[in-house]
DRENDO-1510 file (C-alpha; in Angstrom, 1 decimal, always signed):
<recs>
REC; n; res; u; v; w
REC; 1; MET; +223.3; +67.4; +183.6 .
REC; 2; THR; +219.9; +68.7; +184.5 .
REC; 3; GLY; +216.5; +67.4; +183.6 .
REC; 4; ASN; +216.1; +70.5; +181.3 .
REC; 5; VAL; +219.0; +69.2; +179.1 .
REC; 6; ALA; +217.3; +65.8; +178.9 .
REC; 7; GLU; +214.0; +67.4; +177.9 .
REC; 8; LYS; +215.7; +69.6; +175.3 .
REC; 9; LEU; +217.5; +66.7; +173.8 .
REC; 10; LYS; +214.4; +64.5; +173.6 .
REC; 11; LYS; +212.3; +67.4; +172.2 .
REC; 12; ILE; +214.7; +68.3; +169.4 .
REC; 13; ARG; +215.3; +64.7; +168.5 .
REC; 14; ARG; +211.6; +64.1; +168.2 .
REC; 15; LEU; +211.1; +67.4; +166.2 .
REC; 16; ARG; +213.7; +66.2; +163.8 .
REC; 17; ASN; +211.8; +62.9; +163.5 .
REC; 18; LEU; +214.7; +60.9; +164.7 .
REC; 19; SER; +214.8; +57.7; +166.8 .
REC; 20; THR; +217.5; +57.4; +169.3 .
REC; 21; SER; +219.2; +54.8; +167.1 .
REC; 22; GLU; +219.0; +57.2; +164.1 .
REC; 23; LEU; +220.5; +60.0; +166.1 .
REC; 24; ALA; +223.2; +57.6; +167.3 .
REC; 25; ARG; +224.1; +56.7; +163.7 .
REC; 26; ILE; +224.2; +60.4; +162.6 .
REC; 27; SER; +226.1; +61.7; +165.7 .
REC; 28; GLY; +228.4; +58.8; +166.5 .
REC; 29; VAL; +227.1; +58.8; +170.1 .
REC; 30; HIS; +225.9; +55.3; +171.3 .
REC; 31; GLN; +222.2; +54.8; +171.4 .
REC; 32; THR; +222.2; +53.7; +175.0 .
REC; 33; THR; +224.1; +56.9; +176.0 .
REC; 34; ILE; +221.4; +59.0; +174.2 .
REC; 35; SER; +218.6; +57.1; +176.0 .
REC; 36; ALA; +220.4; +57.5; +179.3 .
REC; 37; ILE; +220.8; +61.3; +178.8 .
REC; 38; GLU; +217.1; +61.7; +177.8 .
REC; 39; ASN; +216.0; +59.6; +180.8 .
REC; 40; GLY; +218.2; +61.6; +183.3 .
REC; 41; LYS; +220.4; +58.5; +184.0 .
REC; 42; HIS; +223.6; +59.9; +182.5 .
REC; 43; ASN; +224.4; +62.9; +184.6 .
REC; 44; SER; +227.7; +64.1; +183.2 .
REC; 45; PRO; +228.2; +63.4; +179.5 .
REC; 46; GLY; +231.4; +64.9; +178.1 .
REC; 47; ILE; +231.6; +68.0; +176.0 .
REC; 48; GLU; +232.5; +65.9; +173.0 .
REC; 49; THR; +229.2; +64.0; +173.4 .
REC; 50; ILE; +227.2; +67.2; +173.6 .
REC; 51; GLU; +229.0; +68.6; +170.6 .
REC; 52; ARG; +228.3; +65.6; +168.5 .
REC; 53; LEU; +224.7; +65.6; +169.5 .
REC; 54; ALA; +224.4; +69.3; +168.9 .
REC; 55; LYS; +226.0; +69.0; +165.4 .
REC; 56; ALA; +223.7; +66.2; +164.4 .
REC; 57; LEU; +220.7; +68.1; +165.6 .
REC; 58; ARG; +222.0; +71.4; +164.1 .
REC; 59; VAL; +221.9; +73.4; +167.3 .
REC; 60; SER; +224.5; +75.1; +169.4 .
REC; 61; PRO; +226.0; +73.0; +172.2 .
REC; 62; LEU; +225.1; +75.9; +174.5 .
REC; 63; TYR; +221.5; +75.2; +173.8 .
REC; 64; PHE; +221.7; +72.2; +176.2 .
REC; 65; PHE; +223.2; +74.2; +179.0 .
REC; 66; GLU; +221.8; +77.7; +179.0 .
REC; 67; ASP; +218.2; +78.2; +179.8 .
REC; 68; ARG; +218.2; +81.6; +178.0 .
REC; 69; VAL; +219.6; +80.1; +174.8 .
REC; 70; GLN; +216.6; +79.2; +172.6 .
REC; 71; THR; +215.9; +78.0; +169.1 .
REC; 72; PRO; +212.8; +78.3; +167.1 .
REC; 73; PHE; +212.1; +74.8; +168.2 .
REC; 74; ASP; +211.2; +76.1; +171.7 .
REC; 75; LEU; +208.3; +77.8; +170.1 .
REC; 76; PHE; +207.6; +75.0; +167.6 .
REC; 77; GLU; +204.2; +73.9; +168.9 .
REC; 78; ASN; +202.7; +77.3; +168.2 .
REC; 79; LEU; +204.0; +77.7; +164.7 .
REC; 80; PRO; +201.9; +77.2; +161.5 .
REC; 81; GLU; +202.4; +73.8; +160.0 .
REC; 82; GLU; +204.1; +75.2; +156.8 .
REC; 83; VAL; +206.7; +77.0; +159.0 .
REC; 84; LYS; +207.3; +73.8; +161.0 .
REC; 85; GLU; +208.0; +71.9; +157.8 .
REC; 86; PHE; +210.3; +74.6; +156.6 .
REC; 87; LEU; +212.3; +74.7; +159.8 .
REC; 88; LEU; +212.8; +70.9; +159.7 .
REC; 89; ARG; +214.3; +71.0; +156.2 .
REC; 90; GLU; +218.1; +70.9; +156.1 .
REC; 91; GLU; +218.1; +73.5; +153.3 .
REC; 92; SER; +216.3; +76.1; +155.4 .
REC; 93; LEU; +219.5; +77.1; +157.2 .
REC; 94; PRO; +220.8; +79.6; +154.5 .
REC; 95; TYR; +217.3; +81.3; +154.5 .
REC; 96; LEU; +217.3; +81.5; +158.3 .
REC; 97; MET; +220.8; +83.0; +158.3 .
REC; 98; LEU; +219.8; +85.5; +155.6 .
REC; 99; SER; +216.8; +86.5; +157.8 .
REC; 100; LYS; +219.1; +86.9; +160.8 .
REC; 101; GLU; +221.6; +89.0; +158.8 .
REC; 102; ALA; +218.7; +91.3; +157.5 .
REC; 103; TYR; +217.4; +91.7; +161.1 .
REC; 104; GLU; +220.9; +92.5; +162.4 .
REC; 105; ASN; +221.3; +95.1; +159.7 .
REC; 106; GLY; +218.0; +96.8; +160.5 .
REC; 107; ILE; +216.2; +95.6; +157.4 .
REC; 108; SER; +212.5; +95.1; +158.4 .
REC; 109; SER; +210.4; +92.1; +157.4 .
REC; 110; HIS; +208.2; +94.6; +155.6 .
REC; 111; THR; +211.1; +95.7; +153.4 .
REC; 112; LEU; +212.0; +92.1; +152.7 .
REC; 113; HIS; +208.4; +91.4; +151.7 .
REC; 114; GLN; +208.4; +94.3; +149.3 .
REC; 115; LEU; +211.7; +93.1; +147.8 .
REC; 116; LEU; +210.3; +89.7; +147.3 .
REC; 117; ASN; +207.2; +91.2; +145.6 .
REC; 118; VAL; +209.4; +93.2; +143.2 .
REC; 119; LEU; +211.4; +90.0; +142.4 .
REC; 120; ARG; +208.2; +88.0; +141.8 .
REC; 121; GLU; +206.6; +90.7; +139.6 .
REC; 122; SER; +209.7; +90.9; +137.4 .
REC; 123; SER; +209.4; +88.5; +134.6 .
REC; 124; PRO; +212.6; +86.9; +133.3 .
REC; 125; ASN; +212.2; +89.1; +130.1 .
REC; 126; GLN; +212.0; +92.3; +132.2 .
REC; 127; MET; +215.0; +91.3; +134.3 .
REC; 128; GLU; +217.0; +90.6; +131.1 .
REC; 129; GLN; +216.0; +94.0; +129.7 .
REC; 130; ARG; +217.2; +95.7; +132.9 .
REC; 131; LYS; +220.5; +93.7; +132.8 .
REC; 132; ASN; +221.1; +94.7; +129.1 .
REC; 133; LYS; +220.3; +98.4; +129.8 .
REC; 134; SER; +222.7; +98.4; +132.8 .
REC; 135; THR; +225.4; +96.7; +130.7 .
REC; 136; ARG; +224.9; +99.3; +127.9 .
REC; 137; LYS; +225.1; +102.1; +130.3 .
REC; 138; PHE; +228.3; +100.7; +131.8 .
REC; 139; PHE; +230.0; +100.3; +128.5 .
REC; 140; LYS; +228.8; +103.7; +127.3 .
REC; 141; ALA; +230.2; +105.4; +130.4 .
REC; 142; ARG; +233.4; +103.4; +130.1 .
REC; 143; ASN; +233.9; +104.4; +126.5 .
REC; 144; ASN; +233.3; +108.1; +127.2 .
REC; 145; ILE; +236.1; +108.2; +129.8 .
REC; 146; SER; +239.0; +110.1; +128.4 .
REC; 147; VAL; +242.4; +108.9; +129.3 .
REC; 148; THR; +245.1; +111.6; +129.6 .
</recs>
């Protein structure tokens, strides 16, 4: 295990505001093992140990081994405070996954921003009116279909 892995483990643990004993409790990896890894004294932890730590820290196990695998935490220091707080919340994952899906499908951030503006500007009353109009159109079209 390289010093880079030790640095990554310590960095993510600290960003998650976890002590080594808290990470040990969450991951099931003994606290002394975590400390030894972080201090470069445990050179070859098993894959199960890495998987447990990765799961507890919500990163891929590959993150610890591949220099090219990065997370937003690698850029963390340069992010605005409100983005840092969002990334550290457990409930942020579905939003991050949705952003990833939009990106992979060629949906620009500008388009997402426009969509959010439309949703914000729509009052609940307007949304209900649109829903009712769509429902009426559906049933009207359905009733006009002749069955032979």
